[in-house]
DRENPA-3360 file (N, C-alpha, C; in nm, 2 decimals, always signed):
BEGIN
1 = MADQILDQ = +3.30/-1.46/-5.58/+3.21/-1.51/-5.48/+3.24/-1.45/-5.34 ~ +3.37/-1.44/-5.31/+3.40/-1.38/-5.18/+3.36/-1.23/-5.17 ~ +3.36/-1.16/-5.29/+3.32/-1.02/-5.29/+3.17/-1.01/-5.26 ~ +3.09/-1.11/-5.32/+2.95/-1.11/-5.29/+2.91/-1.13/-5.14 ~ +2.99/-1.22/-5.08/+2.97/-1.25/-4.94/+3.01/-1.13/-4.86 ~ +3.12/-1.07/-4.89/+3.16/-0.95/-4.82/+3.06/-0.83/-4.83 ~ +3.00/-0.82/-4.96/+2.90/-0.71/-4.98/+2.78/-0.74/-4.89 ~ +2.73/-0.87/-4.88/+2.62/-0.90/-4.80/+2.65/-0.88/-4.65;
9 = VKDVVDGQ = +2.76/-0.91/-4.61/+2.80/-0.89/-4.47/+2.81/-0.74/-4.44 ~ +2.86/-0.66/-4.54/+2.87/-0.51/-4.52/+2.73/-0.45/-4.51 ~ +2.63/-0.50/-4.60/+2.50/-0.45/-4.59/+2.43/-0.48/-4.46 ~ +2.46/-0.59/-4.40/+2.40/-0.63/-4.27/+2.46/-0.55/-4.16 ~ +2.59/-0.53/-4.16/+2.66/-0.47/-4.05/+2.67/-0.32/-4.06 ~ +2.66/-0.26/-4.18/+2.67/-0.12/-4.20/+2.56/-0.05/-4.12 ~ +2.60/+0.04/-4.03/+2.51/+0.10/-3.94/+2.45/+0.23/-3.98 ~ +2.38/+0.23/-4.09/+2.32/+0.35/-4.14/+2.18/+0.38/-4.07;
17 = IDFEGQKL = +2.18/+0.48/-3.98/+2.06/+0.52/-3.92/+2.05/+0.67/-3.94 ~ +1.93/+0.72/-3.92/+1.90/+0.86/-3.95/+1.93/+0.94/-3.82 ~ +1.91/+1.07/-3.83/+1.94/+1.16/-3.71/+1.85/+1.14/-3.60 ~ +1.72/+1.11/-3.63/+1.62/+1.08/-3.52/+1.65/+0.95/-3.46 ~ +1.70/+0.86/-3.54/+1.74/+0.73/-3.48/+1.86/+0.74/-3.39 ~ +1.95/+0.83/-3.42/+2.07/+0.85/-3.33/+2.02/+0.91/-3.20 ~ +1.93/+1.00/-3.21/+1.87/+1.06/-3.09/+1.81/+0.96/-3.00 ~ +1.73/+0.87/-3.07/+1.66/+0.76/-2.99/+1.76/+0.67/-2.93;
25 = AEILATSV = +1.86/+0.63/-3.01/+1.97/+0.54/-2.96/+2.03/+0.60/-2.83 ~ +2.06/+0.73/-2.84/+2.13/+0.79/-2.72/+2.03/+0.79/-2.60 ~ +1.91/+0.82/-2.62/+1.81/+0.82/-2.51/+1.79/+0.68/-2.45 ~ +1.78/+0.58/-2.54/+1.77/+0.44/-2.50/+1.89/+0.40/-2.42 ~ +2.01/+0.43/-2.47/+2.14/+0.39/-2.40/+2.14/+0.45/-2.26 ~ +2.12/+0.58/-2.25/+2.13/+0.65/-2.13/+2.02/+0.60/-2.03 ~ +1.90/+0.58/-2.07/+1.79/+0.53/-1.99/+1.82/+0.39/-1.93 ~ +1.85/+0.30/-2.03/+1.87/+0.16/-1.98/+1.99/+0.15/-1.89;
33 = LAIVGGIS = +2.10/+0.22/-1.92/+2.21/+0.21/-1.83/+2.19/+0.27/-1.69 ~ +2.11/+0.38/-1.69/+2.08/+0.44/-1.56/+1.99/+0.35/-1.48 ~ +1.89/+0.29/-1.54/+1.79/+0.20/-1.47/+1.86/+0.07/-1.42 ~ +1.94/+0.01/-1.51/+2.02/-0.11/-1.47/+2.12/-0.08/-1.36 ~ +2.18/+0.04/-1.37/+2.28/+0.08/-1.27/+2.21/+0.09/-1.14 ~ +2.09/+0.16/-1.13/+2.02/+0.17/-1.01/+1.98/+0.04/-0.95 ~ +1.92/-0.05/-1.04/+1.88/-0.18/-0.99/+2.00/-0.26/-0.94 ~ +2.11/-0.25/-1.01/+2.23/-0.33/-0.97/+2.28/-0.28/-0.83;
41 = FLVGFFLQ = +2.28/-0.15/-0.82/+2.33/-0.09/-0.69/+2.23/-0.13/-0.58 ~ +2.10/-0.12/-0.60/+2.01/-0.16/-0.49/+2.02/-0.31/-0.45 ~ +2.02/-0.39/-0.55/+2.03/-0.54/-0.53/+2.16/-0.57/-0.45 ~ +2.27/-0.51/-0.50/+2.40/-0.54/-0.43/+2.40/-0.48/-0.29 ~ +2.34/-0.37/-0.27/+2.34/-0.31/-0.14/+2.25/-0.39/-0.04 ~ +2.13/-0.42/-0.08/+2.04/-0.49/+0.01/+2.08/-0.63/+0.04 ~ +2.14/-0.70/-0.06/+2.18/-0.84/-0.04/+2.33/-0.85/+0.00 ~ +2.40/-0.73/+0.00/+2.54/-0.73/+0.04/+2.62/-0.83/-0.05;
49 = DITLALKI = +2.60/-0.82/-0.18/+2.66/-0.92/-0.27/+2.71/-0.84/-0.39 ~ +2.84/-0.81/-0.39/+2.90/-0.73/-0.49/+2.91/-0.81/-0.63 ~ +2.93/-0.94/-0.62/+2.94/-1.01/-0.75/+2.80/-1.01/-0.82 ~ +2.69/-1.02/-0.75/+2.56/-1.02/-0.81/+2.54/-0.88/-0.87 ~ +2.58/-0.78/-0.80/+2.56/-0.64/-0.85/+2.64/-0.62/-0.98 ~ +2.76/-0.68/-0.98/+2.85/-0.67/-1.10/+2.79/-0.75/-1.22 ~ +2.73/-0.87/-1.19/+2.67/-0.95/-1.29/+2.55/-0.88/-1.35 ~ +2.47/-0.82/-1.27/+2.35/-0.74/-1.31/+2.39/-0.62/-1.40;
57 = GLGGTALT = +2.50/-0.55/-1.35/+2.55/-0.44/-1.43/+2.60/-0.48/-1.56 ~ +2.68/-0.59/-1.57/+2.73/-0.64/-1.70/+2.62/-0.69/-1.79 ~ +2.52/-0.75/-1.73/+2.41/-0.80/-1.81/+2.33/-0.68/-1.87 ~ +2.31/-0.58/-1.79/+2.25/-0.46/-1.84/+2.33/-0.39/-1.95 ~ +2.46/-0.39/-1.94/+2.54/-0.33/-2.04/+2.53/-0.41/-2.17 ~ +2.53/-0.54/-2.16/+2.51/-0.63/-2.28/+2.38/-0.60/-2.34 ~ +2.27/-0.59/-2.26/+2.14/-0.56/-2.31/+2.14/-0.43/-2.38 ~ +2.20/-0.33/-2.32/+2.21/-0.20/-2.39/+2.28/-0.21/-2.52;
65 = FLLVVPPW = +2.39/-0.28/-2.52/+2.47/-0.30/-2.65/+2.38/-0.36/-2.75 ~ +2.30/-0.46/-2.72/+2.21/-0.53/-2.82/+2.10/-0.44/-2.86 ~ +2.06/-0.35/-2.78/+1.95/-0.25/-2.81/+2.00/-0.14/-2.90 ~ +2.12/-0.09/-2.88/+2.16/+0.03/-2.94/+2.26/+0.01/-3.06 ~ +2.34/-0.09/-3.06/+2.45/-0.10/-3.16/+2.40/-0.15/-3.30 ~ +2.32/-0.26/-3.31/+2.27/-0.30/-3.44/+2.18/-0.19/-3.50 ~ +2.18/-0.18/-3.63/+2.09/-0.08/-3.70/+1.95/-0.13/-3.71 ~ +1.88/-0.13/-3.60/+1.74/-0.18/-3.61/+1.65/-0.10/-3.69;
73 = PFFKRHPV = +1.54/-0.15/-3.75/+1.46/-0.07/-3.84/+1.39/+0.05/-3.77 ~ +1.37/+0.04/-3.64/+1.31/+0.16/-3.58/+1.40/+0.28/-3.56 ~ +1.53/+0.26/-3.60/+1.63/+0.37/-3.60/+1.63/+0.44/-3.74 ~ +1.55/+0.38/-3.84/+1.56/+0.43/-3.97/+1.42/+0.48/-4.02 ~ +1.34/+0.53/-3.93/+1.20/+0.57/-3.97/+1.20/+0.71/-4.04 ~ +1.30/+0.79/-4.02/+1.30/+0.93/-4.07/+1.42/+0.95/-4.16 ~ +1.41/+0.90/-4.28/+1.53/+0.92/-4.37/+1.55/+1.07/-4.41 ~ +1.67/+1.10/-4.43/+1.70/+1.24/-4.47/+1.69/+1.26/-4.62;
81 = KWLPVGGE = +1.62/+1.36/-4.66/+1.60/+1.39/-4.81/+1.71/+1.49/-4.84 ~ +1.81/+1.44/-4.91/+1.93/+1.53/-4.95/+1.90/+1.61/-5.08 ~ +1.97/+1.72/-5.10/+1.95/+1.79/-5.22/+2.01/+1.72/-5.34 ~ +1.96/+1.75/-5.46/+2.01/+1.67/-5.58/+2.15/+1.70/-5.60 ~ +2.22/+1.60/-5.66/+2.36/+1.61/-5.69/+2.39/+1.68/-5.82 ~ +2.46/+1.79/-5.82/+2.50/+1.85/-5.94/+2.39/+1.89/-6.03 ~ +2.41/+1.90/-6.16/+2.31/+1.93/-6.26/+2.24/+2.06/-6.24 ~ +2.11/+2.06/-6.24/+2.03/+2.18/-6.23/+2.02/+2.23/-6.08;
89 = PAITSAQQ = +2.02/+2.35/-6.05/+2.00/+2.40/-5.92/+1.86/+2.36/-5.87 ~ +1.85/+2.34/-5.74/+1.72/+2.30/-5.68/+1.62/+2.42/-5.69 ~ +1.67/+2.54/-5.68/+1.58/+2.66/-5.69/+1.61/+2.74/-5.82 ~ +1.52/+2.76/-5.90/+1.54/+2.84/-6.03/+1.55/+2.98/-5.99 ~ +1.61/+3.06/-6.09/+1.63/+3.20/-6.06/+1.50/+3.28/-6.04 ~ +1.39/+3.23/-6.11/+1.26/+3.29/-6.09/+1.20/+3.28/-5.95 ~ +1.25/+3.18/-5.88/+1.19/+3.15/-5.75/+1.27/+3.23/-5.64 ~ +1.38/+3.30/-5.67/+1.46/+3.36/-5.57/+1.42/+3.50/-5.54;
97 = NIVIDEKL = +1.31/+3.51/-5.47/+1.26/+3.64/-5.42/+1.29/+3.65/-5.27 ~ +1.36/+3.76/-5.23/+1.40/+3.78/-5.10/+1.32/+3.90/-5.04 ~ +1.26/+3.89/-4.93/+1.19/+4.00/-4.87/+1.26/+4.04/-4.74 ~ +1.31/+4.17/-4.74/+1.38/+4.23/-4.62/+1.31/+4.36/-4.59 ~ +1.26/+4.37/-4.46/+1.19/+4.49/-4.42/+1.08/+4.53/-4.52 ~ +1.00/+4.43/-4.56/+0.89/+4.45/-4.65/+0.93/+4.51/-4.78 ~ +1.06/+4.49/-4.82/+1.10/+4.53/-4.96/+1.14/+4.40/-5.03 ~ +1.10/+4.39/-5.15/+1.12/+4.27/-5.23/+1.24/+4.29/-5.31;
105 = FTK = +1.33/+4.19/-5.30/+1.46/+4.19/-5.38/+1.45/+4.06/-5.46 ~ +1.48/+4.08/-5.59/+1.48/+3.97/-5.68/+1.62/+3.94/-5.74 ~ +1.65/+3.81/-5.74/+1.78/+3.77/-5.79/+1.77/+3.73/-5.93;
% end
């Protein structure tokens, strides 16, 4: 029973996202942190309140964490199609024609 619970927790927490999802996560993290940092600085500067600026910055960091760290479904839109494992080769020998300088080489 404990193994089943651990497997369910692992499935939920396991952060499997594709390469496009990684790129999107990086762009989101950079953008949100930059925007929140700018807002935090401006609010702290104009109100002359460093604690409010720090609270806004920490809140933005928490928001970024919630946006980027969990494996949301929009990070999994482009799954990678891997080559088959073992067995027959993906390309048969009849398909291996190589053209170099308009000369055909067959393997």
